[in-house]
C-alpha positions as CSV (number, residue, x, y, z in Angstrom):
1,X,4.5,2.5,-20.3
2,X,8.5,2.5,-18.2
3,X,9.4,-0.5,-15.7
4,X,8.9,1.1,-12.5
5,X,9.3,-2.2,-10.0
6,X,11.3,-5.1,-11.9
7,X,10.9,-8.4,-10.0
8,X,10.3,-7.9,-6.9
9,X,10.3,-11.3,-5.1
10,X,7.4,-12.1,-3.2
11,X,7.4,-12.3,0.8
12,X,6.9,-15.6,2.6
13,X,6.5,-15.9,5.9
14,X,5.7,-19.0,8.1
15,X,2.9,-19.3,11.2
16,X,4.7,-21.2,13.6
17,X,1.5,-21.7,15.7
18,X,-0.2,-23.7,13.6
19,X,0.5,-27.4,13.4
20,X,1.8,-28.4,11.9
21,X,3.3,-24.6,10.5
22,X,2.3,-23.3,8.0
23,X,3.7,-20.7,4.7
24,X,2.1,-17.3,4.2
25,X,3.1,-15.5,0.4
26,X,2.6,-12.2,0.7
27,X,2.7,-9.6,-3.2
28,X,4.5,-6.4,-1.5
29,X,4.6,-3.2,-3.2
30,X,7.2,-0.5,-1.1
31,X,4.7,2.2,-0.5
32,X,5.6,6.1,1.1
33,X,2.8,7.8,2.4
34,X,2.2,11.1,2.9
35,X,0.0,14.1,3.1
36,X,-2.1,15.1,0.0
37,X,-0.9,17.0,-3.0
38,X,2.7,17.3,-2.3
39,X,4.6,18.3,-5.2
40,X,7.2,15.7,-5.4
41,X,7.8,12.6,-2.8
42,X,8.6,13.2,0.7
43,X,12.4,12.7,1.0
44,X,14.0,10.5,3.9
45,X,11.2,8.2,4.6
46,X,11.3,4.7,4.2
47,X,8.6,2.6,2.1
48,X,6.4,0.5,4.1
49,X,5.6,-2.8,2.3
50,X,1.8,-2.7,2.0
51,X,0.0,-5.9,0.6
52,X,-1.1,-5.9,-2.5
53,X,-4.6,-7.1,-2.5
54,X,-6.5,-8.2,-5.5
55,X,-9.6,-9.0,-3.5
56,X,-9.8,-5.5,-2.3
57,X,-12.2,-3.9,-4.0
58,X,-11.0,-0.2,-2.2
59,X,-8.4,1.9,-2.8
60,X,-6.6,1.1,0.5
61,X,-6.9,0.5,4.0
62,X,-4.0,0.5,7.0
63,X,-3.8,0.6,10.9
64,X,-3.4,4.2,12.8
65,X,0.2,2.5,13.3
66,X,1.2,2.6,9.7
67,X,0.2,6.3,9.6
68,X,2.2,7.1,12.5
69,X,5.5,5.5,10.9
70,X,5.0,7.5,8.0
71,X,5.3,10.9,10.1
72,X,1.4,11.1,9.3
73,X,-0.8,12.7,12.5
74,X,-4.0,10.0,12.1
75,X,-6.3,12.6,13.6
76,X,-5.8,15.5,11.4
77,X,-6.7,15.6,8.1
78,X,-9.5,13.6,8.4
79,X,-12.4,13.2,6.0
80,X,-15.9,14.1,6.5
81,X,-17.2,10.9,7.4
82,X,-16.5,7.0,8.1
83,X,-16.3,4.3,6.0
84,X,-18.0,1.4,6.8
85,X,-15.8,-1.8,5.4
86,X,-17.1,-5.5,5.0
87,X,-14.3,-8.3,6.5
88,X,-14.5,-11.2,6.6
89,X,-15.7,-10.7,10.3
90,X,-18.4,-8.9,9.6
91,X,-18.4,-4.8,8.8
92,X,-16.6,-2.4,10.8
93,X,-16.6,1.6,10.8
94,X,-13.3,3.3,10.5
95,X,-12.1,7.0,10.0
96,X,-11.0,7.8,6.5
97,X,-7.3,10.1,6.7
98,X,-6.7,12.2,3.3
99,X,-3.3,11.2,2.5
100,X,-1.4,10.2,-1.4
101,X,0.7,6.4,-1.8
102,X,4.3,7.1,-3.8
103,X,4.9,3.9,-5.0
104,X,9.3,2.9,-4.5
105,X,11.4,1.7,-7.6
106,X,13.6,-0.9,-7.2
107,X,15.2,-0.3,-10.1
108,X,19.6,-0.1,-9.5
109,X,21.3,3.2,-11.1
110,X,20.1,6.0,-10.8
111,X,17.1,5.9,-8.3
112,X,13.6,7.1,-10.2
113,X,11.2,9.6,-8.4
114,X,8.7,8.0,-6.3
115,X,5.4,7.3,-8.3
116,X,2.0,9.2,-6.8
117,X,-0.9,7.2,-6.2
118,X,-3.9,9.7,-5.0
119,X,-6.7,7.7,-3.3
120,X,-9.8,9.8,-4.2
121,X,-11.4,8.2,-1.5
122,X,-8.9,8.8,1.2
123,X,-7.6,6.3,3.4
124,X,-9.7,4.0,5.7
125,X,-7.8,3.0,9.1
126,X,-8.4,0.8,12.2
127,X,-8.1,3.6,14.5
128,X,-6.2,1.6,17.7
129,X,-3.4,2.8,19.6
130,X,-2.5,-1.1,19.2
131,X,0.3,-1.8,17.7
132,X,-0.9,-4.4,14.7
133,X,0.3,-7.8,14.1
134,X,3.3,-7.5,11.2
135,X,2.2,-10.4,9.2
136,X,-1.8,-10.5,9.9
137,X,-2.5,-6.7,10.2
138,X,-0.4,-5.1,7.6
139,X,-1.5,-2.2,5.1
140,X,-3.2,-2.8,2.0
141,X,-3.3,-1.7,-1.7
142,X,-6.3,-2.0,-3.6
143,X,-7.2,-2.8,-6.7
144,X,-9.1,0.5,-7.4
145,X,-5.6,2.1,-6.3
146,X,-3.8,0.7,-8.9
147,X,-6.4,1.4,-11.3
148,X,-6.9,4.8,-11.2
149,X,-3.0,5.1,-11.4
150,X,-3.0,3.6,-15.1
151,X,-0.3,0.8,-14.0
152,X,0.2,-2.4,-15.3
153,X,1.0,-5.2,-13.2
154,X,2.8,-8.7,-14.1
155,X,2.3,-10.9,-11.5
156,X,4.6,-14.1,-12.1
157,X,3.8,-16.9,-9.5
158,X,5.9,-19.7,-11.8
159,X,9.1,-16.9,-10.4
160,X,7.0,-15.5,-7.2
161,X,7.7,-11.9,-8.7
162,X,5.7,-8.2,-9.0
163,X,6.7,-5.7,-11.6
164,X,5.1,-2.9,-12.1
165,X,5.4,-0.2,-15.3
166,X,3.8,3.3,-14.9
167,X,2.2,5.0,-17.8
168,X,4.4,7.4,-19.9
169,X,5.0,10.3,-18.6
170,X,3.0,13.2,-20.0
171,X,5.0,15.5,-23.0
172,X,5.2,19.8,-22.0
């Protein structure tokens, strides 16, 4: 398995509204969102920081804002049925958009092409025109998406880093 992301540091931010202020650590992955079934990753788009959520039993979750930032029209390409998601605040039923995710490498030198992660169930998203809180309402990538992509992930809590390996390329 070739190394794809090498010791990417965790992100840390402080919630100053707490007394005393409370630090939060996030394991983030650089992801580009695209229309489904593209042959290669779209060029010219900036990767968004997606939280790797080991407690998310689904594939992924985002907000309308994250789709529009990626140049995706959330009102097109919706799947026929919405999805009901259970959260700590209760159940919410949300639309699902057909998209693919592309993991972006951080290796220096010759840039590697982004690695495609197909969302077999689509991307459920919170459909609100309100811009989400940049710390609490971030796009999430769940274990199901990482497993189906065949990735190997090493989370190093001693060094606060994450490394990712992709499956060996399939021969001709």
